[in-house]
C-alpha positions in Angstrom: 62.9 26.5 -16.3 60.3 23.5 -16.2 57.9 22.7 -17.9 59.9 24.4 -21.4 63.1 22.6 -20.4 64.1 19.9 -17.8 67.3 19.3 -15.6 70.0 17.6 -18.8 68.6 18.8 -22.2 70.8 19.5 -24.5 70.0 23.4 -26.0 71.0 25.5 -28.5 72.6 28.5 -28.2 73.2 31.5 -30.7 75.7 33.1 -29.8 76.2 35.6 -32.7 73.9 38.3 -33.9 71.2 37.4 -32.0 68.4 40.3 -31.3 66.7 39.6 -27.3 63.1 40.6 -27.5 60.3 40.0 -24.7 59.4 35.5 -23.9 62.7 34.4 -25.5 64.7 32.4 -23.9 68.3 33.4 -22.8 71.3 31.7 -21.3 72.9 34.4 -18.6 76.0 34.2 -16.8 74.2 36.1 -13.4 77.2 36.9 -10.7 75.2 35.6 -8.1 73.5 32.6 -9.7 76.0 31.7 -12.3 75.2 30.4 -16.1 71.3 29.9 -16.0 68.8 30.3 -18.3 65.2 32.4 -18.4 63.0 33.6 -19.9 63.3 37.9 -21.6 60.1 39.3 -19.0 60.6 42.6 -19.9 63.0 44.7 -22.1 64.6 48.4 -21.8 67.3 50.5 -23.4 68.3 51.5 -20.4 68.2 49.1 -17.6 68.3 46.2 -19.7 66.8 42.7 -19.5 64.4 41.6 -16.6 64.5 38.0 -16.5 61.9 35.0 -15.2 61.9 31.6 -14.9 58.3 29.6 -16.6 58.8 27.3 -13.1 56.9 28.7 -10.4 59.8 28.0 -8.0 62.5 29.9 -10.2 64.8 32.6 -9.2 62.7 35.9 -9.4 63.0 38.7 -11.5 63.5 40.8 -8.3 66.0 39.0 -6.4 68.1 38.6 -10.2 67.6 42.4 -10.8 68.6 43.9 -14.4 71.0 41.9 -16.5 73.2 43.8 -19.0 73.1 42.5 -23.1 76.8 41.3 -22.1 75.6 39.4 -19.4 73.4 37.1 -22.0 75.8 34.3 -23.4 73.1 33.2 -26.3 69.8 32.8 -27.4 68.5 29.3 -27.2 67.1 28.4 -30.4 65.8 25.0 -29.7 66.4 22.3 -27.4 66.8 18.4 -26.9 64.4 16.8 -24.3 67.0 13.8 -22.4 65.2 10.8 -22.2 
């Protein structure tokens, strides 16, 4: 999620009662990439969520595919930069 988040940054994610919208940053348990933090690019009630990264070298939306609501473990509320 560079430049928004750096390796080692501490994130606070809400795991309860959150609504996911486009541009939200979420923690996802992906079957191929395990726990990963991504930005929501698209929301579709039928297919789920299409995610993207902020860095040009991040895993592409095409490789990740659509994720479902149960795969989203939390919505990032704020972060603290590692010093």
